[in-house]
C-alpha positions in Angstrom: 214.1 144.6 89.7 216.7 142.8 87.3 220.1 141.3 89.1 222.9 139.6 88.3 223.9 136.3 89.9 227.4 135.5 90.0 229.9 132.7 91.2 229.1 134.5 94.8 226.3 132.6 95.1 227.0 129.7 97.4 226.9 125.8 95.6 226.2 123.2 97.9 227.0 119.6 96.1 225.8 116.4 96.3 226.6 112.9 94.6 224.2 110.6 93.9 223.9 107.6 95.6 224.1 104.6 93.2 223.2 101.2 93.4 225.7 98.2 93.5 225.7 96.5 89.9 224.3 93.3 92.0 221.3 95.3 94.0 218.8 93.6 92.5 216.5 97.1 92.6 219.1 98.7 90.1 216.3 98.7 87.3 213.7 100.5 89.3 216.9 103.5 90.0 215.5 105.5 87.8 212.0 104.3 86.5 209.0 106.9 85.6 205.7 105.6 88.1 202.5 106.4 86.5 199.5 106.2 89.3 196.3 106.0 88.4 193.2 106.3 90.5 190.8 103.8 88.6 187.8 105.3 89.2 188.6 108.7 87.3 190.9 106.8 84.5 188.5 105.5 81.7 184.9 104.4 81.9 184.8 101.5 79.4 180.9 100.3 80.2 178.9 103.8 80.9 178.2 103.4 83.7 180.2 107.2 84.8 182.7 104.8 87.3 186.5 104.2 85.7 187.4 100.7 85.7 189.4 97.8 84.5 188.8 97.4 80.8 189.0 101.4 80.5 192.4 101.4 82.0 193.5 98.3 79.9 192.0 100.4 76.9 194.5 103.6 77.1 197.6 102.0 78.7 199.3 102.9 75.5 198.6 106.6 76.6 200.7 105.7 79.9 203.7 104.5 77.7 204.2 107.2 75.4 204.2 110.1 78.1 206.9 107.9 78.8 206.0 106.1 81.9 208.1 102.5 82.7 205.5 101.4 84.8 201.6 101.7 85.9 200.6 102.0 89.4 196.9 101.0 90.4 195.2 103.1 93.5 192.8 99.5 95.2 190.8 97.6 92.6 189.6 95.5 95.1 185.9 94.8 96.9 184.8 97.5 99.2 182.1 99.0 100.3 183.8 102.1 99.3 183.6 104.1 102.8 186.6 105.5 101.6 187.2 104.7 98.1 188.6 101.0 98.0 190.9 101.4 101.0 188.3 99.5 102.9 188.9 96.2 101.3 186.6 93.3 101.8 188.4 90.8 100.6 192.2 91.2 99.3 192.2 88.9 96.8 189.1 89.8 93.8 188.2 92.7 91.9 185.9 95.1 92.4 182.7 94.4 90.4 182.8 98.4 89.5 185.7 97.5 88.5 186.2 94.6 85.8 187.1 91.0 86.9 190.0 89.1 87.4 190.1 88.3 83.9 189.5 91.9 83.4 193.0 92.5 85.4 195.2 88.9 83.5 194.1 90.9 80.2 195.6 94.3 81.8 198.6 92.4 82.4 198.8 91.1 79.5 198.4 94.8 77.5 201.1 96.1 80.0 203.2 93.7 79.1 203.6 93.8 75.4 204.0 97.5 75.7 206.8 96.9 78.0 205.0 98.5 81.1 205.6 97.1 84.8 202.5 97.0 87.3 202.3 98.1 90.9 199.1 97.4 92.8 198.0 99.3 95.8 199.0 96.8 98.9 196.8 98.5 102.3 197.7 95.5 105.1 196.8 97.9 107.6 193.1 97.5 108.3 190.3 95.8 106.3 187.0 96.3 105.7 184.1 95.6 108.5 182.4 93.4 106.0 185.5 91.7 105.3 184.6 87.9 106.7 187.5 88.1 108.8 185.8 90.9 110.6 182.5 89.1 110.8 184.3 86.1 112.1 185.8 88.2 114.6 183.0 89.8 116.1 181.5 86.3 116.3 185.1 85.1 118.4 185.5 82.3 115.9 188.9 80.9 116.1 192.1 82.4 114.7 190.0 85.6 113.6 189.0 86.1 117.2 191.8 87.7 117.9 192.7 89.1 114.3 191.6 92.8 114.9 192.7 95.3 118.0 189.7 95.1 120.4 189.3 96.3 124.3 187.3 96.5 126.7 185.2 99.5 127.7 186.1 101.9 130.4 183.4 102.4 133.2 182.6 106.3 133.3 181.5 107.7 136.8 178.0 107.4 135.6 178.6 103.9 135.1 178.6 104.3 130.8 180.9 102.9 128.2 183.8 104.5 127.4 186.4 104.4 124.8 189.7 102.4 126.3 191.7 105.6 125.6 192.2 109.5 124.1 193.5 107.9 120.6 192.1 109.6 117.5 191.0 108.4 113.8 192.9 110.0 111.4 189.5 111.2 110.0 188.5 112.8 113.2 186.6 111.4 116.1 187.1 109.2 118.5 189.4 106.0 116.7 187.6 103.3 119.0 184.1 101.8 117.8 182.1 100.0 119.7 180.5 96.9 118.7 177.1 95.6 120.8 177.5 92.0 119.5 180.9 91.7 121.1 180.7 93.8 123.7 183.9 95.4 123.0 185.5 98.1 121.1 187.3 97.9 117.9 190.5 100.0 116.9 190.4 102.1 113.6 193.2 104.1 113.0 191.3 105.6 110.0 187.3 105.5 109.5 185.0 103.2 111.4 184.2 101.2 108.3 188.4 100.4 108.4 188.9 98.4 111.8 193.0 97.5 112.3 194.2 94.4 112.1 196.1 92.7 115.1 200.2 92.7 114.2 201.0 91.1 117.5 199.2 87.8 115.5 201.7 86.1 113.3 198.3 84.3 111.9 197.5 87.7 110.7 200.8 88.3 108.8 200.6 85.1 107.5 197.2 85.6 105.7 199.2 89.0 104.5 202.0 87.2 103.5 199.1 84.9 100.8 197.8 88.5 99.8 201.2 89.0 98.0 201.8 86.1 96.9 198.2 85.6 95.4 199.2 88.7 93.1 202.9 88.4 92.6 201.4 85.0 90.9 199.0 87.1 88.8 202.2 88.8 87.2 202.4 92.3 89.5 205.9 93.6 89.7 205.5 95.3 93.1 203.3 97.4 95.8 202.6 100.8 97.0 202.2 100.0 100.8 199.4 102.2 102.1 200.2 103.7 106.2 202.8 101.2 106.8 203.3 103.3 109.8 200.1 101.8 111.4 200.9 98.7 111.4 201.1 98.8 115.1 200.1 101.0 118.1 201.1 100.6 121.9 200.6 97.6 123.6 200.1 99.3 126.9 197.1 101.4 125.2 198.5 104.6 126.3 197.0 108.1 126.4 198.7 110.2 123.8 199.9 114.0 124.9 197.7 116.5 123.8 199.2 118.8 120.5 199.5 122.8 121.1 197.8 123.3 117.3 194.7 125.4 117.4 192.4 122.6 116.0 189.1 121.4 117.3 189.4 118.4 120.2 188.1 115.6 117.9 190.8 116.5 115.5 193.6 113.9 114.4 196.2 117.0 114.9 194.9 118.1 118.1 197.0 114.8 119.2 200.9 114.0 119.4 200.5 110.2 118.1 203.7 108.8 119.7 201.8 105.6 120.1 199.6 104.9 117.2 202.2 105.7 114.4 205.8 105.0 113.5 206.4 102.8 116.0 209.6 100.9 114.9 207.9 97.0 115.3 206.8 98.0 111.3 210.4 97.5 110.2 210.7 93.8 111.0 207.5 93.2 108.8 208.4 95.0 105.6 211.9 93.0 106.1 209.9 90.2 105.9 207.4 91.0 102.9 211.1 92.5 101.1 212.1 88.7 101.7 209.3 86.9 100.5 209.0 89.0 97.6 212.7 88.1 97.0 212.6 84.6 97.4 209.5 85.0 94.8 211.5 86.2 92.5 214.1 83.6 92.7 212.1 80.6 92.6 209.9 82.4 89.5 213.2 83.3 87.9 211.0 87.0 87.5 212.4 90.6 87.9 213.2 91.6 90.8 209.9 92.8 92.6 209.9 96.9 93.8 208.6 97.6 97.0 207.5 101.1 97.8 206.3 102.2 101.2 203.6 105.2 102.3 205.5 106.2 105.1 204.3 109.4 106.7 207.1 109.6 109.7 209.6 111.4 111.5 213.2 110.8 109.3 214.7 108.5 111.0 211.9 106.2 111.2 211.3 106.6 107.2 214.8 106.0 107.1 215.1 102.4 108.6 212.8 101.5 105.9 215.9 101.8 103.5 217.3 99.4 105.8 215.3 96.6 105.5 214.5 96.7 101.7 211.8 99.3 101.0 211.9 102.6 99.4 210.1 104.6 101.3 207.7 107.6 99.7 209.6 111.0 99.6 207.0 113.4 100.3 209.6 116.3 100.7 208.3 118.1 97.6 204.5 117.4 98.4 204.6 118.6 101.8 207.6 120.6 103.0 207.7 123.1 100.2 204.7 125.4 98.7 204.3 128.1 95.8 205.2 130.8 98.8 208.7 129.0 99.1 212.4 130.3 98.5 214.7 128.9 96.2 216.9 128.1 99.4 213.9 126.5 100.9 213.7 124.2 97.8 217.2 123.5 98.2 217.3 122.8 101.4 214.6 120.3 101.0 215.8 118.5 98.7 219.6 118.0 100.3 217.8 117.1 103.6 217.0 114.2 101.6 219.7 113.4 99.6 221.7 113.5 102.3 219.9 111.0 104.9 219.1 108.4 102.4 221.4 105.1 103.2 224.7 105.0 100.6 223.8 102.8 98.0 220.0 103.6 98.0 217.9 106.0 95.5 215.7 107.8 96.5 212.2 108.6 94.5 210.6 112.0 94.0 206.3 112.4 94.4 205.0 115.7 94.1 201.3 114.8 93.5 198.6 112.4 94.5 195.0 111.0 94.9 195.5 112.6 98.4 197.0 116.1 97.7 195.6 119.2 95.5 196.6 118.9 91.9 200.3 120.4 91.3 199.3 122.7 88.6 196.4 124.0 91.8 199.4 124.3 94.0 201.3 126.3 92.4 199.7 128.1 89.6 198.0 131.9 89.5 196.9 131.0 85.8 199.4 128.7 84.0 202.7 129.8 84.6 204.2 127.3 86.8 202.6 124.1 86.1 205.7 122.5 83.9 207.8 124.2 87.0 207.5 120.7 89.8 207.7 118.1 86.8 211.0 119.5 85.7 212.4 119.5 89.1 211.4 116.0 89.7 212.4 114.8 86.1 215.8 116.5 86.5 216.9 115.0 90.3 217.9 111.7 90.4 216.2 109.1 91.3 212.2 107.8 90.5 209.6 109.8 89.7 205.8 108.9 90.4 203.4 111.3 88.1 199.7 111.3 89.0 197.2 111.1 86.2 196.2 114.0 84.5 199.4 116.1 85.4 201.6 115.8 82.4 198.3 117.5 80.6 198.2 120.2 83.9 194.9 119.1 84.7 193.5 121.6 87.4 191.7 121.0 90.6 187.9 121.3 90.2 186.3 123.5 93.2 183.9 121.3 95.2 181.3 122.4 97.6 180.3 120.4 101.0 177.0 119.1 99.3 178.7 118.3 96.1 181.4 116.3 98.6 181.7 113.0 98.6 185.7 111.8 100.4 184.9 111.1 104.3 187.9 112.7 104.9 186.4 116.1 103.8 182.9 115.0 104.8 183.4 114.3 108.2 185.1 117.4 109.1 182.0 119.6 108.3 180.6 122.4 106.2 182.9 125.0 107.3 186.8 122.8 107.5 185.7 120.1 104.3 188.1 122.7 102.0 190.5 121.9 104.7 190.5 118.3 104.1 188.5 117.1 101.0 190.2 115.0 98.5 187.7 115.3 95.6 189.1 117.8 94.0 191.9 116.1 92.8 190.0 112.9 91.7 188.5 114.0 88.7 188.3 112.2 85.5 190.9 112.5 83.2 190.5 115.0 80.3 190.6 112.9 77.2 189.3 115.3 74.5 186.6 117.9 74.4 183.4 115.1 73.6 181.5 114.3 76.5 182.4 113.9 80.1 185.6 114.6 78.3 186.3 111.2 76.5 186.1 109.8 80.4 182.7 108.4 79.9 180.0 108.2 77.3 177.4 108.8 80.1 176.9 112.7 81.5 176.8 112.2 84.8 180.0 110.5 86.4 180.8 109.6 89.7 183.0 113.2 90.2 181.7 115.8 87.9 184.5 116.4 85.0 185.9 120.1 85.4 184.6 122.6 84.0 187.6 123.6 81.5 187.9 120.0 79.5 187.0 122.0 76.5 190.4 123.8 76.6 192.3 121.4 78.4 192.9 118.0 77.3 195.3 115.5 75.9 193.5 115.1 72.3 194.3 119.1 72.3 198.1 119.0 73.6 198.9 116.3 71.0 198.2 118.7 68.4 199.6 121.4 69.7 202.7 122.8 68.8 204.1 123.3 72.2 201.9 122.2 75.2 202.5 120.1 78.8 202.0 117.3 77.4 204.7 117.9 74.4 207.4 119.5 77.9 206.3 116.2 79.6 207.1 113.8 76.8 210.6 114.8 75.8 211.5 115.2 80.1 210.5 111.7 80.8 212.7 110.7 77.3 215.7 113.1 79.0 215.7 110.8 82.0 215.4 107.3 80.4 218.0 108.0 77.9 220.1 110.4 79.7 223.3 109.1 81.1 223.4 112.2 82.9 220.6 111.8 84.5 220.9 108.2 85.4 224.3 108.3 86.8 225.5 112.0 87.2 226.3 114.0 90.5 223.6 116.6 91.4 224.4 120.4 92.0 222.0 122.2 94.1 222.3 126.4 94.3 220.4 128.8 95.2 220.4 133.0 95.2 216.9 134.9 96.4 215.1 134.6 93.3 216.7 131.6 91.1 216.9 127.8 91.9 219.8 126.1 89.6 220.1 122.5 89.5 223.2 121.2 87.7 223.6 117.4 86.3 227.4 116.2 85.5 228.8 113.8 84.4 232.7 112.9 82.5 232.7 113.1 79.0 229.2 114.7 78.9 227.9 118.3 78.5 226.0 119.0 82.1 222.0 119.3 82.0 220.5 122.6 83.9 217.7 123.1 85.5 217.0 127.4 85.7 213.7 127.9 87.9 212.6 131.9 88.5 210.9 132.1 91.7 210.3 135.9 91.1 207.0 137.1 89.2 209.4 139.3 87.4 212.3 139.2 84.9 215.4 138.1 86.2 218.9 138.3 84.6 221.6 135.5 85.0 225.3 135.1 84.3 224.7 131.4 84.6 228.1 130.5 82.9 230.0 131.9 86.5 227.7 130.9 89.0 226.9 127.6 88.1 230.0 126.5 85.6 228.8 125.5 82.8 229.4 125.9 78.9 229.1 129.5 77.5 227.1 128.2 74.7 223.7 126.0 75.7 221.2 124.8 73.8 217.0 124.6 75.4 215.8 121.2 75.7 212.2 122.4 76.9 211.3 125.4 79.1 207.5 126.0 80.6 204.7 126.9 78.3 204.6 130.6 78.1 208.5 130.8 78.5 209.3 132.5 75.4 212.5 130.0 75.0 212.3 127.6 71.8 213.4 124.2 72.1 216.6 123.8 70.1 217.5 127.7 70.4 221.2 128.4 71.3 221.8 130.9 74.4 224.7 132.8 76.1 224.6 131.1 79.5 226.5 134.3 80.8 224.0 136.6 79.4 220.4 134.5 80.2 217.2 136.1 80.5 214.6 134.6 82.5 210.9 135.9 82.4 208.9 135.9 85.8 208.2 132.3 87.0 210.0 130.4 83.9 211.6 127.5 84.2 214.5 125.9 81.4 216.4 123.2 81.3 219.6 123.5 79.3 222.3 121.2 77.6 
């Protein structure tokens, strides 16, 4: 049923936190970061695996889409037990991806295009094939104490048991027995990823050198993987059981009060912030960015701001879904904006390599594909975009037999679909040619989504309107609009509609309306949102029926079901 929305709807108003004029990170505050999963972006040599030369050849697309920064998931040598997050050498490039020379060429091309580069920094663990770990097994100093080793507990029948009940994030015990050393080592993730021991200061020094190596290679910052796992309880106390109805071997069967989000991680991050700042000062280069993948309680997460790093904002990734109401979205957004310290700026992440694609999460067909990108772009702060989301790429459904992701495979056939991450890691769909233009090989490391003939970048570039063209319009507005750079933020909600209004004195307000209903909704947006009567459609979701440049009467707006529209 259609309804009229009026000023009686309550408004929630938030001022955009702005960095001080002397804040070194000011240049990052409205950055658009484009996240590339290297195996899946572009294959240059026909082996079916994406690589650095392939990425370099397509950097113009990253720039044309409107990004400021390229962020790369791990590109280091690795046995690929967790697809690159098990690193056997922190200061080299995996043969699958190319060479250090190829990386230099990528940096040079990025500089030509005006793109910054972020690398994935994985400090929590190494591969079990890293030289440090091999020497640690043999008790060769100083590497003997580089990892978390503990003696076995003796069972009632004399059998060797793990030191405690800690579980791996991928399921089963987090302790692996090493016959040669005659001890268990701790691994928060797969057994091939032994955790480093940050209670040993030499480990910290080693990782400092890793950061400096890549800074000298020209990178502009780092995304720090799993910083909330850097420390574990020194007393190795058992973790309490949770009340979730999951198998006893499932990671979430325990409350992880002793193995994640310990406050000892904050000083480590602070020291890395100082290292980056010192390097920038000594080398007379731009301020380096440090952003953290920290899945932690809010107070712990906000503590990272206090030591000079931005924690990932996962609120739009984990705390809302297709079934969430406008009021729930409003609460999630305002909770984060209220929590960040004064003078800091947030970031918005709506998709990544560990989660289902945003278009698949929100669209039954195609009707809500643009909603989350439009929301993230109009909100204050940094936006991180996952490759393919600019064209509305969808998940590809995988069977257990097809799966290669250890997180899904180790969960078993029955629970594979709950944990697998393959569906969102398929090759980028460039065009209608062989393997969607990703590779000239018909066999790729993951199958290309079967829909690539109708969903690809080349077609969307030619179309009069498309997900890609909407995306370009959004990135252009975010880059150049003073209202989005410095304006206040108002968040309003009714049963069916979410409204976001950005205001800056001397400028027309910018308004986003999202109809969460599948039915037509009539809105008196002039009264409800206090915006001008005459408004112009800047861009609208695909299939909205609203043409860019059309002038509308804001007091009598008709929003089709599931439509999102940006008005100026």
